[in-house]
N, C-alpha and C positions, 0 to 999 in steps of 0.2 A: 504494500500500500504506500502510495506517494502522495503527499500534498504539495502541489506546485503553485507558488504564489507569484502573481504579477506585481512585483514590488512597488513601482511608482504609481501604478493604478490604485492599489490598495491604500498607499499613503495619502493620495489625493482624494480618495472617496470616503475614508473613515475620519470623522472629525477629530477624534483624539490623536490620531497620527498626523493629520494635516497641520494641527497646531504645533507639532514638534518641528515643522519646517522653519519656524521662526528662529530656531537656534542652529540652523544649517542643515544641509542635505545629509551629511554624515550622521548627525543626531537623529534625523528622521529614519534613516536606514537602521540605526541601532535600536530605536524604539520599535520598529516593525519586527526586527529580528528577536527582540526580547519578547514581544507578544506571541510570535510564532513559536519560540522556545517554550513559553508557558503552555501554549496550546498542545505542543508536542508531549509535554509531561502529563497533560490531562488525557492524552490519547496515545498510550504506548503502542509501539509496533508500527507507527506511521512515520516514514522518512519524510522530512520536510525540506523543501528546496525553495529559495526565493530567487527570482530572476529580475535583474535590473538592466536597464538600457546601459550601453557601454559608457565607461568612465575612463578618461585618459590616465587617471592615477593607477588603474588596474590593468592597463593594456598589456603589460608584460605577463600577467597571469590572470586568467579569466575567473578562477574560482577563489573564494575567500570564505572564511568562517566568521560569522558574527553571532555571538551568544550561543555558540555551538551549532548553529544552523548553517548549512551549506548555501552559499550565495553565488550565483553565476552572473557575471557581467558580460553582456553580449558584446560582440565585436562591433565597433562603431558603424560599419557598413550594413549590419544586419538589423539592429534594433531589438529591443526586448520582446516585442510581439512575435517576431519571426523566431526568436530563440525559444519561446514557450511552445509554439506550434511544432518546431523541429524536435524539441525534447519529447513531446507526446508521440509524434509520428515515428521517431527513431527508437523509442523505448523498446528494449528487447524483452521485458517482462510482459505480463498481461496488461493490456491497455486499460481494461476496465478497473484496474487497481490504481489509476491516476485520477486525482481530483484536482481541478484547476480552480484557483480562487482569483476571479477577475470580473469586473463589470464591463470590460471591453467587448463589444459585440464581435469584432473580427477575431479576437483570441477565442472567445467562447464558441462561436460557430465552427471555427476550424478545428479546435481541440475536440469538440463534441463529434465532429465528422470522423476523427481518428480514434474515437472510442473512449474519451475521457468524460468524467462527470464534471459539471460546472457548478460552482457555488459563488454567491455574491461576496463582495469585499468584506462585508460585515460578518461573514461566517467565522473568521478566526477570532473575532472579538467576543463571541458568545461563549461563556463557560459551559453552557449546556449543549453546545453544538455536537451533533452526532458525528462519529468518525465517518470518513468517506465510505459511501455505499456504491454498489455497482450502478452505472448510469441507467440501466434499464428499469430500476425500481423507483417508483414514485414515493416521495416522503409521506409520512402520515399526515402532514398538515394540508395535503391536497393542493398545494400551490404549483405543482408541476403536472405535466401530462403523464399519462400512464406509460408503462413499458412498451406496450404494443405500438402505440402511436409514435413514441420516440424511435423505436426500431424502424418504423416505416419512413419517418423523416430522415433518419440517418442513412437508410438505404438509398433514398432519393437524392440526398446530397452527395453521397459517394458516387452515384451514377453520374450526376451532373458534373462533378469535379474529376471524374475519371479515376477514382481511387479503388 
């Protein structure tokens, strides 16, 4: 099970994290990593990864650990969105085991087409958030479409994009 977080998207969408930008971008990244680390401790067995858009400071090495959480900095020419999509597409394990946290429609639609579950940015802020579930199951709150409808949509998107 992997929780893949769209770093800057989440920072800019969650008020508690957006406020941390006042003290600088590194502070905001640290605050996000701390929140993801806390989430990880509440949900053992889930590997957490945060993806950030490229940063010249980390151009020599794309991976870094913040608060014990693996952080990937995209190459400048790719951007974070493409890195998230590539991570899901190229993942060698079961794709249904990846949950992507992002409010970005491009990221969500593309990662869903490659088999990942999508959750909103607020997902990691809730202490009661359920661990990632397979994308075909609708949550008990009824706010998502059912598994059969999701599978039909996924099949149609895969056909359209030649996947």
